[in-house]
C-alpha positions as CSV (number, residue, x, y, z in Angstrom):
1,M,-26.4,-63.3,178.8
2,T,-28.3,-60.5,180.3
3,L,-31.7,-61.2,181.9
4,T,-34.4,-58.6,182.4
5,V,-37.8,-59.0,184.0
6,L,-40.5,-56.5,183.2
7,R,-42.6,-57.3,186.3
8,G,-46.3,-56.9,186.9
9,G,-47.5,-54.9,183.8
10,I,-50.7,-55.0,181.8
11,L,-49.7,-57.2,178.8
12,L,-50.9,-56.1,175.4
13,A,-49.4,-58.4,172.8
14,P,-51.1,-56.3,171.2
15,Q,-54.2,-58.4,172.2
16,P,-54.8,-58.5,175.9
17,A,-52.8,-61.1,177.8
18,G,-53.6,-60.2,181.4
19,T,-51.3,-58.9,184.0
20,G,-47.9,-60.5,184.3
21,D,-44.2,-60.4,183.4
22,V,-42.1,-60.3,180.3
23,V,-38.8,-62.0,180.7
24,V,-36.0,-61.0,178.3
25,A,-32.9,-63.1,177.8
26,G,-30.3,-61.4,175.7
27,R,-32.0,-60.3,172.4
28,D,-35.1,-62.5,172.8
29,I,-38.3,-62.8,174.8
30,L,-38.0,-65.8,177.0
31,E,-41.4,-65.7,178.6
32,V,-44.6,-63.7,178.4
33,G,-47.3,-64.3,181.0
34,P,-48.1,-64.7,184.7
35,P,-45.1,-65.0,187.0
36,G,-43.7,-68.5,186.7
37,P,-40.5,-70.5,187.3
38,T,-38.5,-68.4,184.8
39,S,-39.7,-65.2,186.3
40,G,-38.4,-66.5,189.6
41,M,-34.9,-66.0,188.3
42,A,-35.1,-62.4,189.5
43,A,-31.9,-62.8,191.7
44,Q,-29.9,-63.0,188.5
45,A,-32.0,-60.4,186.6
46,T,-32.6,-56.7,186.3
47,V,-36.1,-56.3,187.5
48,V,-38.2,-53.4,186.2
49,D,-41.4,-52.6,188.2
50,C,-44.2,-52.2,185.7
51,A,-47.1,-52.3,188.0
52,G,-49.9,-50.1,186.6
53,L,-48.1,-49.7,183.3
54,L,-48.8,-51.2,179.9
55,I,-46.3,-53.6,178.2
56,A,-46.7,-53.7,174.4
57,P,-44.7,-54.5,171.3
58,G,-42.5,-51.7,170.0
59,V,-44.1,-49.4,167.5
60,V,-43.5,-50.2,163.8
61,D,-43.5,-47.0,161.7
62,G,-43.9,-48.0,158.0
63,H,-43.3,-44.5,156.5
64,L,-40.6,-42.4,158.0
65,H,-38.3,-39.9,156.4
66,I,-35.1,-41.0,158.2
67,L,-32.9,-39.2,155.6
68,G,-35.1,-36.0,155.8
69,G,-37.7,-35.0,153.3
70,G,-38.2,-31.7,151.6
71,G,-36.2,-30.2,148.8
72,G,-39.1,-29.6,146.4
73,S,-39.2,-25.9,147.1
74,G,-35.5,-25.0,146.8
75,Y,-32.2,-26.3,148.2
76,H,-32.9,-24.5,151.5
77,T,-36.0,-26.6,152.1
78,R,-34.0,-29.9,152.4
79,I,-34.6,-31.4,155.8
80,P,-31.7,-32.9,157.8
81,E,-31.5,-36.6,158.8
82,L,-33.7,-37.8,161.6
83,P,-31.9,-38.4,164.9
84,A,-32.2,-41.9,166.3
85,D,-33.2,-40.7,169.8
86,V,-36.2,-38.8,168.3
87,I,-37.5,-42.0,166.9
88,V,-37.1,-44.3,169.9
89,E,-38.4,-41.7,172.3
90,A,-41.7,-42.0,170.4
91,G,-41.8,-45.7,171.2
92,T,-40.7,-46.8,167.7
93,T,-38.4,-49.8,167.5
94,S,-38.7,-50.5,163.8
95,C,-39.1,-48.2,160.8
96,V,-39.0,-48.0,157.1
97,G,-37.1,-45.2,155.5
98,M,-38.9,-43.5,152.6
99,P,-37.5,-41.8,149.5
100,G,-39.1,-38.4,148.9
101,V,-39.4,-35.6,146.5
102,D,-35.6,-35.2,146.0
103,P,-34.0,-38.2,144.2
104,I,-30.7,-36.5,143.5
105,T,-29.2,-35.4,146.8
106,K,-31.2,-37.9,148.8
107,N,-30.4,-40.9,146.6
108,P,-30.9,-44.7,147.4
109,E,-27.3,-45.0,148.6
110,A,-27.7,-42.3,151.2
111,L,-31.1,-43.7,152.3
112,L,-29.6,-47.2,152.7
113,A,-26.6,-45.8,154.6
114,R,-29.0,-44.1,157.1
115,A,-31.0,-47.3,157.5
116,Y,-27.7,-49.2,158.2
117,A,-26.7,-46.6,160.8
118,L,-29.8,-46.2,162.8
119,P,-29.7,-49.5,164.8
120,A,-26.4,-48.5,166.4
121,T,-28.4,-46.4,168.9
122,G,-32.0,-46.5,167.6
123,P,-34.5,-48.6,165.8
124,R,-34.3,-51.4,163.3
125,A,-34.5,-49.9,159.9
126,W,-35.4,-50.9,156.4
127,A,-36.0,-48.8,153.3
128,M,-38.1,-48.5,150.2
129,A,-36.9,-48.1,146.6
130,G,-38.6,-45.7,144.2
131,G,-39.8,-42.3,145.2
132,F,-41.6,-39.4,143.4
133,H,-40.0,-39.9,140.0
134,W,-40.3,-42.7,137.5
135,P,-38.1,-44.4,136.5
136,P,-36.4,-43.9,139.9
137,P,-32.7,-44.0,140.7
138,T,-31.3,-47.4,141.6
139,V,-28.1,-48.8,143.0
140,T,-27.6,-51.8,140.7
141,G,-29.3,-50.5,137.6
142,S,-32.8,-51.8,138.0
143,I,-35.5,-51.9,140.7
144,L,-35.8,-55.7,140.3
145,R,-32.1,-56.2,141.0
146,D,-32.1,-53.8,143.9
147,L,-34.9,-55.6,145.6
148,H,-33.4,-59.0,144.9
149,L,-29.9,-58.2,146.1
150,L,-30.2,-55.5,148.8
151,P,-31.7,-57.1,151.9
152,H,-32.8,-53.8,153.5
153,L,-35.1,-52.9,150.7
154,V,-38.6,-54.2,151.4
155,G,-40.7,-52.7,148.6
156,V,-41.2,-49.8,146.2
157,K,-42.7,-46.4,146.8
158,I,-44.5,-44.6,143.9
159,A,-46.5,-41.4,143.9
160,L,-49.8,-41.2,142.1
161,Y,-52.0,-38.1,141.5
162,E,-49.1,-36.0,142.7
163,H,-48.3,-32.6,141.0
164,K,-44.5,-32.9,141.7
165,A,-44.2,-36.6,140.7
166,T,-43.8,-38.7,137.6
167,A,-45.5,-42.1,137.8
168,P,-45.5,-45.4,135.9
169,G,-48.3,-45.7,133.3
170,P,-50.8,-48.6,133.4
171,T,-48.6,-51.1,131.6
172,E,-45.5,-50.2,133.7
173,L,-47.6,-50.4,136.9
174,A,-48.9,-53.9,136.0
175,R,-45.3,-55.0,135.2
176,L,-44.1,-53.6,138.5
177,L,-46.7,-55.5,140.4
178,R,-45.6,-58.7,138.6
179,E,-42.0,-58.0,139.4
180,L,-42.9,-57.5,143.1
181,E,-44.7,-60.8,143.1
182,W,-41.6,-62.5,141.8
183,V,-39.4,-60.7,144.3
184,A,-41.6,-61.8,147.2
185,G,-41.4,-65.4,146.0
186,A,-37.7,-65.4,145.3
187,T,-36.6,-63.6,148.5
188,G,-39.4,-64.0,151.1
189,K,-39.6,-60.2,151.3
190,A,-42.9,-58.3,151.3
191,G,-42.4,-56.8,147.9
192,L,-44.8,-54.1,149.0
193,L,-46.0,-51.4,146.6
194,H,-46.4,-48.4,148.8
195,V,-48.5,-45.8,147.0
196,H,-48.5,-42.1,147.9
197,L,-51.9,-40.7,147.0
198,G,-51.7,-37.0,146.0
199,T,-54.4,-34.4,145.1
200,A,-53.9,-34.1,141.3
201,V,-56.6,-35.3,138.9
202,G,-56.0,-38.7,137.5
203,D,-57.5,-42.0,136.5
204,P,-59.1,-43.3,139.8
205,D,-59.2,-46.9,138.3
206,L,-55.5,-47.1,137.6
207,L,-54.5,-49.3,140.5
208,A,-57.6,-51.5,140.3
209,R,-56.9,-52.1,136.5
210,A,-53.2,-52.8,137.1
211,L,-54.1,-55.3,139.8
212,D,-56.5,-57.0,137.5
213,E,-54.1,-57.1,134.6
214,S,-51.1,-58.3,136.7
215,G,-53.0,-60.9,138.8
216,A,-51.1,-59.6,141.8
217,D,-52.2,-60.1,145.4
218,P,-54.1,-56.9,146.4
219,G,-52.5,-57.3,149.9
220,R,-49.2,-56.4,148.2
221,V,-50.5,-52.9,147.7
222,Q,-50.6,-50.3,150.4
223,V,-52.0,-46.8,149.7
224,T,-50.8,-44.1,152.1
225,H,-52.0,-40.5,152.8
226,A,-55.6,-41.9,152.7
227,N,-56.7,-38.9,154.8
228,Y,-55.3,-36.2,152.5
229,T,-58.7,-35.2,151.0
230,P,-62.2,-36.7,150.8
231,D,-61.3,-37.9,147.3
232,T,-58.2,-39.8,148.5
233,L,-60.2,-41.3,151.4
234,G,-62.9,-42.4,148.9
235,L,-60.3,-44.0,146.6
236,A,-58.6,-45.7,149.6
237,T,-61.9,-47.1,150.8
238,R,-62.6,-48.6,147.3
239,L,-59.1,-50.1,147.2
240,G,-59.4,-51.4,150.7
241,G,-62.6,-53.2,149.6
242,L,-60.4,-55.0,146.9
243,G,-58.1,-56.2,149.6
244,C,-55.4,-53.4,149.5
245,R,-53.8,-52.2,152.7
246,V,-54.7,-48.6,153.7
247,D,-52.4,-46.3,155.6
248,V,-53.3,-43.1,157.5
249,N,-50.9,-40.4,158.6
250,P,-51.2,-38.1,161.7
251,L,-49.0,-35.5,160.0
252,I,-52.0,-34.9,157.6
253,N,-54.7,-33.2,159.6
254,P,-57.1,-30.3,159.1
255,D,-55.0,-28.1,161.5
256,R,-52.1,-28.2,159.1
257,I,-53.6,-28.9,155.7
258,T,-56.9,-27.4,154.3
259,G,-59.3,-30.1,153.3
260,A,-57.4,-32.9,155.1
261,I,-59.3,-35.4,157.3
262,A,-58.3,-36.0,160.9
263,P,-56.7,-39.4,161.3
264,V,-59.4,-40.5,163.8
265,D,-62.2,-39.6,161.5
266,A,-60.4,-41.2,158.5
267,I,-60.0,-44.5,160.4
268,A,-63.7,-44.4,161.4
269,A,-64.8,-43.8,157.8
270,L,-62.6,-46.6,156.5
271,L,-64.1,-49.0,159.0
272,A,-67.6,-47.8,158.2
273,G,-66.8,-48.3,154.5
274,G,-66.1,-52.0,155.1
275,V,-62.3,-52.0,155.2
276,P,-61.3,-54.6,157.7
277,A,-59.3,-53.3,160.7
278,G,-56.5,-55.8,159.9
279,Q,-55.8,-54.0,156.6
280,L,-55.4,-50.6,158.3
281,T,-52.1,-49.0,159.5
282,L,-50.9,-45.7,160.9
283,S,-47.5,-44.3,159.9
284,S,-46.1,-41.0,160.9
285,D,-44.7,-39.6,157.6
286,G,-42.4,-37.9,160.1
287,N,-39.6,-35.5,159.2
288,A,-41.3,-35.1,155.8
289,S,-41.7,-31.5,155.0
290,V,-40.7,-27.9,155.8
291,P,-42.7,-25.8,158.3
292,R,-45.7,-23.9,157.0
293,T,-46.1,-20.1,156.8
294,L,-48.8,-19.3,159.3
295,P,-51.7,-16.9,158.5
296,G,-50.0,-14.1,160.4
297,G,-46.9,-14.5,158.4
298,D,-44.8,-16.3,161.0
299,I,-43.1,-19.6,160.2
300,E,-44.4,-22.7,162.1
301,P,-41.7,-24.1,164.4
302,F,-40.0,-27.1,163.0
303,A,-41.0,-30.5,164.5
304,Y,-40.1,-34.0,163.5
305,R,-43.7,-35.3,164.1
306,V,-42.8,-38.9,164.4
307,E,-45.3,-39.7,167.2
308,L,-48.0,-42.3,166.6
309,L,-49.2,-43.3,170.1
310,P,-51.1,-40.0,170.6
311,T,-53.3,-40.9,167.6
312,V,-53.8,-44.4,169.1
313,R,-54.9,-42.8,172.3
314,A,-57.3,-40.5,170.4
315,L,-58.8,-43.5,168.5
316,V,-59.6,-45.1,171.9
317,A,-60.9,-41.9,173.4
318,A,-63.3,-41.4,170.5
319,G,-64.6,-45.0,170.7
320,V,-63.4,-45.9,167.2
321,L,-61.3,-48.8,168.3
322,D,-60.5,-50.5,171.6
323,L,-56.9,-50.2,172.8
324,P,-55.7,-53.6,171.5
325,D,-57.0,-53.0,168.0
326,A,-55.8,-49.4,168.0
327,L,-52.3,-50.6,169.0
328,A,-52.4,-53.2,166.2
329,L,-52.4,-50.3,163.7
330,V,-48.9,-49.4,164.8
331,T,-47.5,-52.9,165.7
332,A,-49.0,-56.1,164.3
333,N,-50.6,-54.6,161.2
334,P,-47.6,-52.8,159.7
335,A,-45.4,-55.7,160.6
336,A,-47.7,-58.0,158.6
337,A,-47.9,-55.6,155.7
338,L,-44.0,-55.5,155.6
339,R,-43.8,-59.3,156.1
340,L,-41.6,-58.6,159.2
341,D,-44.0,-60.4,161.5
342,S,-43.8,-64.0,162.8
343,A,-44.7,-65.2,159.3
344,G,-41.5,-63.5,158.0
345,P,-37.9,-63.6,159.0
346,H,-37.9,-61.1,161.9
347,G,-41.0,-61.7,164.0
348,I,-41.6,-58.1,165.1
349,G,-45.0,-56.5,165.9
350,T,-46.1,-58.8,168.7
351,L,-45.0,-59.9,172.2
352,R,-44.4,-63.7,172.0
353,T,-42.1,-66.2,173.6
354,G,-39.1,-66.7,171.3
355,G,-39.7,-63.4,169.5
356,P,-37.4,-60.4,169.5
357,A,-37.4,-58.3,172.6
358,D,-38.7,-55.1,170.9
359,I,-40.9,-53.7,173.7
360,V,-42.4,-50.4,174.8
361,V,-43.5,-49.8,178.4
362,L,-46.3,-47.2,178.5
363,E,-48.0,-45.1,181.1
364,P,-51.8,-45.5,181.2
365,D,-52.2,-42.4,178.9
366,L,-49.8,-44.1,176.4
367,R,-46.8,-41.8,177.1
368,V,-43.6,-43.7,176.6
369,R,-41.8,-44.8,179.8
370,H,-39.2,-47.4,178.6
371,V,-38.2,-48.8,175.2
372,Y,-36.2,-51.9,174.4
373,R,-34.9,-53.1,171.1
374,D,-33.3,-56.6,170.9
375,G,-33.4,-56.5,174.6
376,E,-31.3,-53.4,174.9
377,Q,-32.8,-50.5,176.7
378,L,-32.9,-47.5,174.4
379,V,-35.3,-45.3,176.5
380,R,-35.4,-45.0,180.2
381,D,-38.1,-42.9,181.9
382,G,-39.0,-41.2,178.6
383,R,-35.4,-40.2,177.8
384,A,-33.1,-41.8,175.2
385,V,-30.3,-43.7,176.9
386,A,-28.0,-42.5,174.1
387,P,-29.2,-39.0,173.3
388,N,-28.0,-37.3,170.1
389,P,-25.2,-35.0,171.1
390,F,-26.5,-32.3,168.8
391,R,-30.1,-32.2,170.2
392,P,-31.2,-31.8,173.8
393,P,-33.2,-34.8,175.0
394,Q,-36.9,-34.2,175.2
395,R,-40.1,-36.1,175.6
396,P,-42.1,-36.5,172.4
397,D,-45.0,-34.3,171.6
398,T,-48.3,-35.7,172.9
399,T,-50.6,-33.9,170.5
400,P,-52.7,-36.5,168.5
């Protein structure tokens, strides 16, 4: 069994735990805390000097287009699969692959295959059923059977108020929520309903009524793209007040989308609106869409945009959240929403004795130094240990 000691770092679990060591034995964390007897086994261990660095749980990205998004504006707009090294160089050790606009050529089988493949050199990966069209394509013939029988599926994505989508009506939505309640009880999965909020006009009370009719736990609903427009932010704030989880995406920002709300401002508004910080998450929506045509007519350079830590840094710099609570938006909170935390079967999202060794070592400005998943080092000094042979290694973008 390999033994690794991350020595003398500032421990953020994500809550502060002082300065100390993290001892990794094989796939698990053996000890977190001040140097002690176990840490003294350094003669048999690989010791990594983390003095002045931050040691935190690996990032959990709950909305990532691992299969590639796009396709809604022609065959040529289909985006390729997301390379594993891109994901881990952003500090992400767990992700959820999302279905997108195209349910035909990017079908559930292809999405699951990519989720199965990623852990070979990259993060843990799960996937969502559903997508932009209702009823969605399935593997077994029904959403209920897919969720019950396919362990990598953790929930269902639907799109509401979206011009390019078809969505379940009120009765279907209430039934879906009841089915997700059953799946959660029968399998121990999250059974999360992940709701894309678009900009089309629609009944703003649809989700609230479906929750009331179904009797489902509001915490089983997570609305995403909350910062798309002032209207989506207002709706997300109302639903957050009912107990729903609310997700904000750095990909959506006023520099790229007219009318969008900067992620930092959206988080501040949600907190001011009474949504508890524990219900908030950040996800990248990375690798989602084709580049824009810029005002001068040039095409924006393609970028995967999978980075979440720059937004965490911006939240702290703006005084919206302190560092531990901001880190929770990309570690403990999404893990809890997906029931992949210590209350579930996987235990990701925190640094704890006995937990999986999914760890990111950060420089003080939150740039990624090292990444471990299941105790295996995937990133060393900001570079993937196993870089994609078709992509030159690079450090992730640091723009919030």
